[in-house]
C-alpha positions as CSV (number, residue, x, y, z in Angstrom):
1,M,132.1,120.0,169.4
2,S,131.1,122.9,167.2
3,T,129.6,126.1,168.5
4,W,127.8,128.6,166.2
5,V,128.2,132.3,167.1
6,V,125.4,134.1,165.3
7,N,125.1,137.7,164.1
8,A,121.9,139.7,163.6
9,S,121.4,139.2,159.9
10,P,121.0,135.4,160.0
11,L,118.7,135.7,163.0
12,I,116.6,138.3,161.3
13,L,116.3,136.6,158.0
14,L,115.6,133.1,159.5
15,G,113.0,134.7,161.7
16,K,111.3,136.3,158.7
17,I,111.0,133.0,157.0
18,G,110.0,131.0,160.1
19,R,113.2,129.0,160.4
20,L,114.8,130.2,163.7
21,G,114.5,126.6,165.0
22,L,117.3,125.6,162.7
23,L,119.7,127.6,164.8
24,T,119.1,125.3,167.8
25,A,118.6,122.1,165.8
26,L,121.9,122.1,163.8
27,P,124.8,123.1,166.0
28,E,125.9,121.4,169.2
29,R,125.9,124.9,170.9
30,L,124.6,128.3,169.9
31,M,125.9,131.6,171.1
32,V,124.2,135.0,170.6
33,P,126.7,137.7,171.7
34,F,125.1,140.4,173.9
35,A,125.8,143.1,171.3
36,V,123.8,141.1,168.8
37,E,120.9,140.8,171.3
38,E,121.0,144.5,171.8
39,E,120.9,145.1,168.0
40,I,117.9,142.7,167.6
41,A,116.1,144.2,170.6
42,A,116.3,147.7,169.0
43,G,114.5,146.4,165.9
44,P,110.8,146.5,165.0
45,H,108.4,145.3,167.7
46,D,106.9,142.7,165.3
47,D,110.2,141.2,164.3
48,P,110.2,137.4,164.9
49,A,114.0,137.5,165.8
50,R,113.2,140.1,168.5
51,A,110.6,138.0,170.0
52,W,112.9,134.9,169.8
53,V,115.8,136.7,171.5
54,A,113.5,138.0,174.2
55,G,112.0,134.6,174.7
56,P,113.3,131.1,173.9
57,G,116.6,132.5,172.5
58,K,117.5,134.3,175.7
59,E,119.2,131.2,177.0
60,F,121.8,131.5,174.2
61,V,122.8,135.1,174.9
62,V,126.4,135.3,176.1
63,P,128.1,138.2,177.8
64,A,130.5,140.4,176.0
65,V,134.1,139.3,175.6
66,N,137.0,141.7,175.3
67,H,137.1,142.6,171.6
68,D,140.2,141.5,169.9
69,P,142.0,144.7,168.8
70,R,142.8,143.0,165.5
71,I,139.1,142.6,164.8
72,V,138.3,146.1,166.1
73,A,140.8,147.5,163.5
74,W,138.4,146.4,160.8
75,D,135.8,148.9,162.0
76,L,132.9,146.6,161.6
77,G,129.5,146.9,163.3
78,R,129.2,146.0,167.0
79,G,127.5,142.7,166.3
80,E,130.0,141.6,163.7
81,T,132.9,142.6,166.0
82,A,131.3,140.7,168.9
83,V,130.7,137.5,166.8
84,L,134.3,137.5,165.5
85,S,135.8,138.3,168.9
86,H,133.9,135.4,170.4
87,A,135.0,133.1,167.6
88,I,138.6,134.0,167.8
89,A,138.6,133.6,171.6
90,G,137.2,130.1,171.6
91,K,137.8,126.7,170.0
92,D,135.7,125.1,167.3
93,R,133.5,128.2,166.8
94,I,131.8,128.9,163.6
95,C,130.7,132.5,162.7
96,L,127.2,132.9,161.3
97,L,127.7,136.1,159.2
98,D,126.2,137.5,156.0
99,D,128.1,140.8,155.9
100,R,130.8,140.7,153.2
101,A,133.4,142.8,155.2
102,A,132.9,140.6,158.3
103,R,133.3,137.5,156.2
104,D,136.5,138.9,154.7
105,C,137.8,139.7,158.2
106,A,137.0,136.1,159.3
107,A,138.9,134.7,156.4
108,V,142.0,136.7,157.4
109,F,141.9,135.0,160.8
110,N,141.1,131.6,159.4
111,L,137.7,131.5,161.1
112,H,135.0,129.3,159.7
113,V,131.9,131.1,158.4
114,I,128.4,130.1,157.4
115,G,125.9,132.5,156.0
116,S,122.1,132.3,156.0
117,V,122.1,130.2,152.8
118,G,124.7,127.8,154.3
119,I,122.4,127.2,157.2
120,L,119.6,126.2,154.9
121,L,122.0,123.9,153.0
122,R,123.1,122.2,156.2
123,A,119.5,121.9,157.3
124,K,118.6,120.0,154.1
125,R,121.6,117.7,154.5
126,A,120.5,117.0,158.1
127,G,117.0,116.1,156.9
128,L,115.4,119.1,158.5
129,L,114.3,120.6,155.1
130,P,113.0,118.8,152.1
131,A,114.4,121.4,149.7
132,V,116.4,124.7,149.9
133,Q,114.9,126.4,146.8
134,P,111.7,127.5,148.5
135,E,113.6,128.7,151.5
136,I,116.0,130.7,149.3
137,E,113.0,132.3,147.6
138,A,111.6,133.1,151.0
139,L,114.9,134.7,152.0
140,L,114.8,136.8,148.8
141,R,111.3,138.0,149.5
142,A,112.4,138.8,153.1
143,G,115.0,141.1,151.7
144,A,118.2,139.0,151.6
145,L,120.7,140.2,149.1
146,L,121.9,137.1,147.4
147,S,123.8,136.9,144.1
148,D,122.6,134.6,141.4
149,T,126.0,132.8,141.8
150,V,125.4,132.1,145.5
151,V,121.9,130.9,144.8
152,Q,122.9,128.6,141.9
153,E,125.9,127.2,143.9
154,C,123.7,126.4,146.9
155,L,121.1,124.7,144.7
156,H,123.8,122.7,143.0
157,L,125.3,121.7,146.4
158,A,121.7,120.7,147.5
159,G,121.2,118.6,144.3
160,E,118.4,120.9,143.2
161,Q,117.8,122.8,140.0
162,S,116.4,126.3,139.8
163,N,112.8,126.3,138.6
164,A,112.7,130.0,137.9
165,R,114.9,132.9,137.0
166,R,115.2,135.8,139.4
């Protein structure tokens, strides 16, 4: 049974493109660490992620765990530290992270990571999205910082070809 432990960035980005439902449709279990909830709650009042965490997403919020000192040593943000600490403390947990330093930390501890683009790819494979390219374009308009390499690799894995240059 896989459990996804989600950080703020995927929540915010998926909220901006109207795809928060993927977070509950894809994993067997979803966890939103309390520190991530706090970060989202401090955001703009009109943020879809904020409304989701205060409403239907509230059931996925989990209390803080003791932060693993090996994770703390990386000096990441509170949300990233909480996500990684939850993942390292449990079994079959997948970190949903976009932050490069947090992803690097996860790799050191052999934790599985999926980013916002990876969520879209899994959604297409599960039949929840007809195509990932329009969703990636929406992520870019929403402020996601994605390299051309990441975009092209995702489109390749999805069996799609880029229609336009960025």
